[in-house]
C-alpha positions as CSV (number, residue, x, y, z in Angstrom):
1,M,10.6,27.3,-19.1
2,E,9.3,30.2,-20.9
3,N,6.1,31.9,-19.7
4,G,3.4,31.1,-22.2
5,V,4.5,27.0,-22.0
6,L,4.5,27.1,-17.9
7,Y,1.0,29.2,-17.5
8,A,-0.3,26.5,-20.4
9,Y,1.1,24.2,-17.9
10,Y,-0.5,25.7,-15.3
11,F,-3.7,26.1,-17.1
12,S,-4.2,22.6,-18.3
13,I,-4.1,21.5,-14.4
14,I,-6.5,24.1,-13.2
15,L,-9.1,23.1,-16.1
16,A,-8.6,19.5,-15.3
17,A,-9.4,19.9,-11.4
18,V,-12.5,22.3,-12.1
19,I,-13.8,20.4,-15.0
20,G,-13.8,17.2,-12.7
21,I,-15.1,19.4,-9.5
22,V,-18.0,20.7,-11.8
23,R,-18.6,16.9,-12.7
24,F,-17.6,15.0,-9.6
25,E,-21.6,14.4,-9.2
26,S,-22.0,12.6,-12.4
27,S,-18.6,11.2,-12.6
28,D,-17.7,7.6,-11.6
29,R,-15.5,6.9,-8.4
30,A,-12.0,6.2,-11.1
31,L,-12.6,9.3,-11.9
32,R,-13.5,11.1,-8.7
33,I,-10.4,10.0,-7.1
34,L,-8.7,11.6,-10.0
35,T,-10.4,14.9,-9.2
36,I,-9.3,15.1,-6.1
37,L,-5.3,14.3,-7.5
38,F,-6.2,17.2,-9.8
39,V,-7.5,19.8,-7.2
40,T,-4.2,18.4,-5.1
41,T,-1.7,19.2,-7.8
42,V,-3.7,22.7,-8.0
43,I,-2.8,23.5,-4.9
44,S,1.1,21.4,-4.7
45,E,2.0,23.8,-7.9
46,L,1.0,27.2,-6.4
47,L,2.9,26.4,-3.2
48,C,5.4,25.6,-5.5
49,Y,5.3,28.6,-7.7
50,I,4.7,30.5,-4.5
51,S,8.2,28.8,-3.2
52,L,10.1,29.1,-6.6
53,I,9.1,33.7,-6.5
54,E,10.5,34.1,-2.5
55,G,13.4,31.7,-3.6
56,H,12.9,28.8,-1.1
57,Y,13.7,26.3,-3.2
58,K,14.3,23.5,-0.4
59,I,10.9,24.0,0.7
60,R,9.8,23.6,-3.2
61,Y,11.8,20.6,-3.5
62,S,10.2,19.4,-0.3
63,L,7.0,19.9,-1.5
64,F,8.2,17.9,-4.7
65,H,8.3,14.7,-2.5
66,M,5.3,15.0,-0.6
67,Y,3.5,15.7,-3.7
68,S,4.6,12.4,-5.3
69,I,3.8,10.3,-2.5
70,F,0.2,11.4,-2.4
71,Q,0.2,11.5,-6.7
72,G,1.4,7.3,-6.2
73,G,-1.2,6.7,-4.0
74,F,-3.8,8.3,-5.6
75,L,-3.2,7.0,-9.3
76,S,-2.1,3.9,-8.1
77,G,-6.1,3.9,-6.4
78,Y,-7.5,4.9,-9.6
79,F,-5.8,1.8,-11.5
80,L,-7.1,-0.7,-8.4
81,E,-10.6,0.7,-9.0
82,L,-10.5,0.3,-12.9
83,I,-8.9,-3.1,-12.6
84,K,-10.5,-4.4,-9.2
85,P,-8.7,-7.4,-8.6
86,Y,-9.4,-10.2,-6.6
87,H,-8.8,-9.3,-3.0
88,H,-8.9,-5.4,-3.5
89,G,-8.8,-4.3,0.4
90,K,-5.0,-5.9,0.7
91,Y,-4.0,-4.3,-2.6
92,L,-5.6,-1.1,-1.3
93,I,-3.7,-1.6,2.1
94,A,-0.3,-2.2,-0.1
95,I,-0.8,1.3,-1.7
96,V,-1.4,2.5,1.5
97,V,2.1,1.6,2.4
98,F,3.4,1.4,-0.2
99,W,4.2,4.9,-1.5
100,P,5.1,6.4,2.0
101,L,7.9,3.5,2.4
102,I,9.8,4.3,-1.1
103,G,9.0,8.4,-0.1
104,L,10.2,7.5,3.1
105,L,13.4,5.6,2.2
106,N,14.5,7.8,-0.8
107,I,14.9,10.8,1.1
108,I,16.8,9.4,3.9
109,Y,18.9,7.1,1.7
110,L,19.3,8.9,-1.6
111,Q,17.3,11.9,-2.3
112,P,16.9,14.4,0.8
113,L,14.2,17.0,1.0
114,D,16.7,19.6,-0.3
115,A,17.2,17.8,-3.7
116,L,14.9,16.8,-7.0
117,N,13.3,13.2,-6.1
118,S,13.9,12.6,-9.6
119,N,13.5,8.5,-8.3
120,M,10.3,8.8,-7.2
121,L,9.5,9.8,-10.5
122,L,11.2,6.8,-12.0
123,T,9.3,4.6,-10.1
124,E,6.0,6.1,-10.4
125,S,6.6,5.8,-14.4
126,L,7.1,2.0,-14.0
127,V,4.5,1.2,-12.4
128,F,1.8,3.6,-13.9
129,I,3.1,2.7,-17.2
130,T,2.6,-1.3,-16.3
131,L,-1.1,-0.4,-14.8
132,S,-1.8,1.2,-17.8
133,L,-0.4,-1.7,-20.1
134,L,-2.7,-4.2,-17.5
135,F,-5.7,-2.0,-18.0
136,I,-5.6,-1.7,-21.5
137,Y,-5.2,-5.6,-22.1
138,K,-7.7,-5.9,-20.0
139,I,-9.6,-4.1,-22.5
140,L,-8.7,-5.6,-25.4
141,K,-8.4,-9.1,-24.7
142,G,-12.5,-8.9,-24.1
143,E,-15.2,-10.4,-26.3
144,R,-16.2,-6.9,-27.2
145,V,-13.6,-3.9,-27.4
146,I,-15.8,-0.9,-26.3
147,I,-13.4,2.4,-26.0
148,T,-14.1,4.3,-23.2
149,S,-13.7,7.3,-21.6
150,H,-10.9,5.4,-19.4
151,F,-9.6,3.5,-22.0
152,I,-8.5,6.6,-23.1
153,I,-7.4,7.8,-20.4
154,S,-5.1,5.0,-19.3
155,L,-3.8,5.7,-22.8
156,V,-2.9,9.3,-21.9
157,M,-1.1,8.0,-19.1
158,L,0.7,5.1,-20.8
159,V,2.0,8.4,-23.2
160,F,2.5,10.8,-19.8
161,W,4.1,8.6,-18.2
162,S,6.2,6.4,-20.8
163,S,7.5,10.6,-21.7
164,T,8.1,11.0,-17.8
165,L,10.6,8.3,-17.4
166,L,12.5,8.7,-20.6
167,F,12.6,12.4,-19.8
168,W,14.1,12.0,-16.1
169,A,16.4,8.9,-16.5
170,T,18.2,10.8,-19.4
171,I,17.7,14.6,-18.1
172,K,20.7,14.7,-15.9
173,I,22.9,13.2,-18.0
174,L,22.2,15.8,-21.0
175,Y,22.7,18.5,-17.7
176,R,26.1,16.4,-17.4
177,N,27.5,16.4,-21.0
178,H,26.0,20.2,-20.8
179,W,23.9,19.0,-24.2
180,K,22.6,22.5,-26.5
181,Y,19.5,20.7,-27.1
182,T,18.6,20.5,-23.6
183,D,16.4,23.0,-22.9
184,Q,14.2,21.7,-26.3
185,I,13.8,18.4,-24.4
186,M,12.7,20.6,-21.5
187,Y,9.7,22.3,-23.8
188,A,9.3,18.9,-25.3
189,Q,8.3,17.4,-21.4
190,A,6.1,20.0,-20.8
191,I,4.0,20.1,-24.2
192,V,3.2,16.4,-23.2
193,N,2.0,17.5,-19.9
194,I,0.1,20.1,-21.0
195,F,-1.8,17.4,-23.3
196,A,-2.2,14.7,-20.8
197,Y,-4.2,17.9,-18.4
198,L,-5.9,19.0,-21.2
199,S,-6.7,15.5,-23.0
200,I,-7.8,13.9,-19.3
201,A,-10.0,17.2,-18.5
202,I,-11.4,17.0,-22.3
203,T,-12.3,13.4,-21.9
204,I,-14.2,13.7,-18.0
205,F,-16.5,16.4,-19.3
206,Y,-17.2,14.1,-22.4
207,H,-17.9,11.4,-20.2
208,T,-19.6,12.1,-18.1
209,K,-21.7,14.8,-20.5
210,K,-22.7,11.8,-22.7
211,K,-23.4,10.4,-19.6
212,N,-26.0,13.0,-18.1
213,L,-27.5,13.2,-21.4
214,E,-28.7,9.2,-21.7
215,S,-29.8,9.6,-18.7
216,V,-32.8,12.0,-20.0
């Protein structure tokens, strides 16, 4: 990946984390969960970058495995906070058990710590596409459709995870067949990632700014 695209990706993640931290006090619980995830993402990406520079590829892949478990848990918690199903506590317990269990089974039987964790990314994609659609449906079926910050974030999540699902379901096949446009596909996915983080960062900033103005 070209340095310009890579640095733009890092910038988008850091921006989302910084805005989340600055607006943390005026954010609702769901946005605070996202902010914690973004801070975790910044730390994870920094450690992965250092591992890449030092040539410690096995450590880098191990970090991917661990991060996917955290990401799955935090994003599930985000949507749980939005959808607010009955027996909320039981779903929370299920989240705490599900992602570490799936991650551990993947490491033991399918993709060890020194391998890329594409199975986890595919699982996350399917789960969060479903949860995004479920929340969007919940909003649209209401008597009055209100375009909230979480509705916008859910749309962004839907685009992001749909693209992620398509990417990780096909990228190994494309590499194996030496398709000449594989690099362009990787750049396109990186741009989707940048778009997602920047969109969420702007949405968090606008949401909390508007909330503060309304309280004056």
